[in-house]
Residue frames as qw, qx, qy, qz and C-alpha x, y, z in Angstrom:
[[0.770, -0.214, -0.042, -0.599, 76.83, -24.62, -4.71],
 [0.444, -0.328, 0.811, -0.196, 76.97, -27.72, -2.57],
 [0.567, 0.186, -0.655, -0.463, 76.55, -30.98, -4.37],
 [0.774, -0.162, -0.491, -0.366, 74.69, -34.13, -3.59],
 [0.492, -0.604, 0.405, -0.478, 74.32, -35.45, -0.14],
 [0.595, 0.081, -0.796, 0.080, 73.93, -39.13, 0.36],
 [0.691, -0.614, -0.373, -0.082, 73.32, -40.46, 3.81],
 [0.043, 0.684, -0.472, 0.554, 74.91, -39.12, 6.95],
 [0.882, -0.353, -0.303, -0.076, 74.85, -42.28, 9.02],
 [0.175, -0.765, 0.535, -0.313, 76.99, -42.46, 12.14],
 [0.848, 0.034, -0.520, 0.094, 79.12, -45.47, 13.00],
 [0.399, -0.751, 0.390, -0.352, 80.45, -46.25, 16.43],
 [0.866, 0.093, -0.455, 0.184, 83.01, -48.63, 17.87],
 [0.440, -0.827, 0.313, -0.156, 85.28, -49.01, 20.86],
 [0.719, 0.371, -0.533, 0.250, 88.73, -50.45, 21.49],
 [0.696, -0.697, 0.124, -0.119, 89.85, -51.90, 24.81],
 [0.921, 0.051, -0.002, 0.386, 93.04, -53.61, 23.60],
 [0.419, -0.725, 0.148, 0.526, 96.45, -51.98, 24.13],
 [0.076, -0.414, 0.565, 0.710, 97.14, -51.99, 20.37],
 [0.485, 0.422, 0.762, 0.073, 95.41, -52.50, 17.04],
 [0.166, 0.240, 0.478, 0.829, 93.87, -50.79, 14.05],
 [0.278, 0.321, 0.298, -0.855, 91.38, -47.92, 14.25],
 [0.401, 0.398, 0.815, 0.126, 88.25, -49.25, 12.50],
 [0.165, 0.277, -0.244, -0.915, 87.14, -47.32, 9.42],
 [0.458, 0.392, 0.773, -0.197, 83.56, -48.13, 8.57],
 [0.257, 0.384, 0.628, 0.626, 81.36, -47.11, 5.68],
 [0.090, -0.853, -0.494, 0.143, 79.45, -44.36, 7.50],
 [0.271, 0.823, 0.031, 0.499, 79.97, -40.66, 6.77],
 [0.186, -0.720, 0.422, -0.518, 80.82, -40.02, 10.43],
 [0.830, -0.140, -0.531, 0.094, 82.31, -42.41, 12.93],
 [0.349, -0.762, 0.365, -0.406, 83.24, -42.38, 16.59],
 [0.793, 0.066, -0.568, 0.210, 85.75, -44.67, 18.27],
 [0.541, -0.777, 0.171, -0.273, 85.95, -44.77, 22.07],
 [0.529, 0.410, -0.668, 0.326, 89.40, -45.69, 23.34],
 [0.752, -0.578, 0.009, -0.317, 89.04, -47.75, 26.53],
 [0.719, 0.293, -0.514, 0.365, 92.67, -48.82, 26.93],
 [0.662, -0.744, -0.093, -0.015, 93.90, -49.23, 30.53],
 [0.625, -0.450, 0.256, 0.584, 97.57, -48.53, 29.73],
 [0.101, 0.625, -0.367, -0.682, 99.41, -46.56, 27.06],
 [0.756, 0.367, 0.540, -0.046, 97.99, -47.75, 23.73],
 [0.088, -0.433, 0.561, 0.700, 99.52, -47.87, 20.24],
 [0.611, 0.512, 0.571, -0.197, 97.16, -47.90, 17.27],
 [0.253, -0.097, 0.573, 0.773, 97.31, -47.55, 13.50],
 [0.491, 0.654, 0.342, -0.463, 95.04, -45.82, 11.03],
 [0.556, 0.108, 0.626, 0.535, 95.21, -46.56, 7.32],
 [0.149, 0.320, -0.265, -0.897, 95.01, -44.09, 4.46],
 [0.549, 0.431, 0.669, -0.255, 91.76, -44.49, 2.55],
 [0.356, 0.267, 0.624, 0.643, 90.90, -44.44, -1.14],
 [0.106, -0.066, -0.143, -0.982, 89.07, -41.55, -2.77],
 [0.433, -0.433, -0.694, -0.379, 85.82, -43.41, -2.14],
 [0.482, -0.545, -0.556, 0.402, 86.14, -42.24, 1.48],
 [0.196, 0.328, 0.025, 0.924, 86.44, -38.53, 0.58],
 [0.319, -0.477, 0.042, -0.818, 84.93, -36.33, 3.31],
 [0.779, -0.391, -0.488, -0.035, 84.48, -39.22, 5.74],
 [0.098, -0.684, 0.440, -0.574, 85.28, -38.26, 9.34],
 [0.775, -0.255, -0.560, 0.147, 86.38, -40.42, 12.26],
 [0.240, -0.762, 0.311, -0.515, 86.57, -39.03, 15.80],
 [0.724, -0.051, -0.618, 0.301, 88.75, -40.95, 18.24],
 [0.292, -0.725, 0.201, -0.591, 88.27, -40.05, 21.90],
 [0.363, 0.185, -0.815, 0.411, 89.71, -41.28, 25.17],
 [0.654, -0.571, -0.274, -0.413, 87.52, -42.61, 27.96],
 [0.829, -0.428, -0.183, 0.310, 90.47, -43.30, 30.28],
 [0.148, -0.952, 0.243, 0.113, 93.43, -41.32, 31.61],
 [0.753, -0.205, 0.493, 0.385, 95.90, -43.26, 29.46],
 [0.055, 0.599, -0.431, -0.673, 97.98, -42.06, 26.52],
 [0.776, 0.441, 0.449, -0.034, 96.80, -43.03, 23.04],
 [0.142, -0.545, 0.534, 0.631, 99.34, -43.05, 20.19],
 [0.736, 0.537, 0.388, -0.138, 97.95, -43.25, 16.63],
 [0.249, -0.485, 0.560, 0.624, 100.24, -43.70, 13.64],
 [0.766, 0.596, 0.175, -0.167, 99.81, -43.73, 9.87],
 [0.632, -0.381, 0.474, 0.479, 102.90, -45.20, 8.25],
 [0.572, 0.395, 0.553, 0.460, 102.02, -44.44, 4.63],
 [0.213, 0.712, 0.291, 0.603, 100.84, -40.82, 4.26],
 [0.255, -0.069, -0.426, 0.865, 101.18, -39.30, 7.71],
 [0.003, 0.756, 0.603, -0.257, 98.78, -36.51, 8.61],
 [0.088, 0.896, 0.096, -0.424, 97.95, -33.16, 6.97],
 [0.658, 0.747, -0.092, 0.012, 99.71, -33.93, 3.69],
 [0.454, -0.731, 0.485, 0.155, 103.02, -34.83, 5.35],
 [0.677, 0.565, -0.425, -0.208, 103.70, -37.60, 2.82],
 [0.488, 0.262, -0.799, 0.234, 105.37, -40.03, 5.21],
 [0.512, -0.353, -0.747, 0.234, 104.89, -41.62, 8.60],
 [0.173, -0.536, 0.097, -0.820, 102.98, -39.52, 11.10],
 [0.373, -0.256, -0.806, 0.381, 101.91, -39.72, 14.73],
 [0.361, -0.606, -0.075, -0.705, 99.07, -38.26, 16.78],
 [0.389, -0.083, -0.786, 0.473, 99.37, -38.61, 20.56],
 [0.458, -0.707, -0.283, -0.459, 96.41, -38.02, 22.85],
 [0.110, 0.636, -0.494, 0.583, 97.78, -36.70, 26.14],
 [0.397, -0.074, -0.846, 0.348, 96.35, -39.08, 28.73],
 [0.233, 0.102, 0.425, -0.868, 93.31, -37.13, 29.93],
 [0.279, 0.472, 0.834, -0.068, 89.74, -38.40, 29.77],
 [0.312, 0.841, 0.315, -0.310, 88.03, -36.56, 26.92],
 [0.155, -0.526, 0.540, 0.639, 91.12, -36.08, 24.74],
 [0.709, 0.475, 0.517, -0.071, 90.10, -36.45, 21.11],
 [0.091, -0.394, 0.526, 0.748, 91.10, -36.09, 17.49],
 [0.689, 0.543, 0.375, -0.300, 88.89, -35.93, 14.40],
 [0.353, -0.225, 0.675, 0.607, 90.38, -37.25, 11.16],
 [0.589, 0.636, 0.120, -0.484, 89.05, -36.17, 7.75],
 [0.626, -0.013, 0.663, 0.412, 89.80, -38.35, 4.72],
 [0.469, 0.819, 0.077, -0.322, 90.30, -36.64, 1.34],
 [0.594, 0.723, -0.348, -0.054, 92.25, -37.56, -1.82],
 [0.883, 0.073, -0.399, 0.238, 94.02, -40.52, -0.20],
 [0.238, 0.399, -0.471, 0.750, 95.22, -38.28, 2.64],
 [0.490, -0.611, -0.599, 0.165, 94.32, -38.03, 6.33],
 [0.081, 0.564, -0.112, 0.814, 93.82, -34.55, 7.73],
 [0.278, -0.354, -0.689, 0.569, 93.47, -33.61, 11.40],
 [0.089, -0.684, -0.438, -0.577, 90.29, -31.55, 11.42],
 [0.419, -0.761, 0.117, -0.481, 90.11, -30.95, 15.18],
 [0.681, 0.037, -0.634, 0.364, 92.12, -32.02, 18.19],
 [0.490, -0.786, 0.081, -0.369, 91.84, -31.65, 21.97],
 [0.547, -0.654, 0.522, -0.022, 95.02, -32.21, 24.01],
 [0.924, 0.234, 0.257, 0.161, 96.70, -33.90, 21.04],
 [0.220, -0.685, 0.479, 0.503, 100.21, -33.63, 19.63],
 [0.818, 0.538, 0.197, -0.054, 100.29, -34.02, 15.82],
 [0.293, -0.646, 0.552, 0.438, 103.63, -34.87, 14.16]]
């Protein structure tokens, strides 16, 4: 049986800079629009267990490559540095799911996960 809900608020943000950190808010679901005008390099930090089941979708609004790294846990239980690259097409996206101090790639469109 499913257990207790809580709120399902949605957070939203956008990044225009060519580098920086992907914002992780307090909402259950979040969306980050990447508006970089050249190849962008960004970081995402592993989250504590208090963020279990939180999801962040990062999507591209320009035809520029987006490179996202996590230097501590990688992605999908890798245990070390990981990289997700969005291919440079408008509409490319990746959805990250946080669980047990790990970051999992739940869904990806035109993305290379390493």
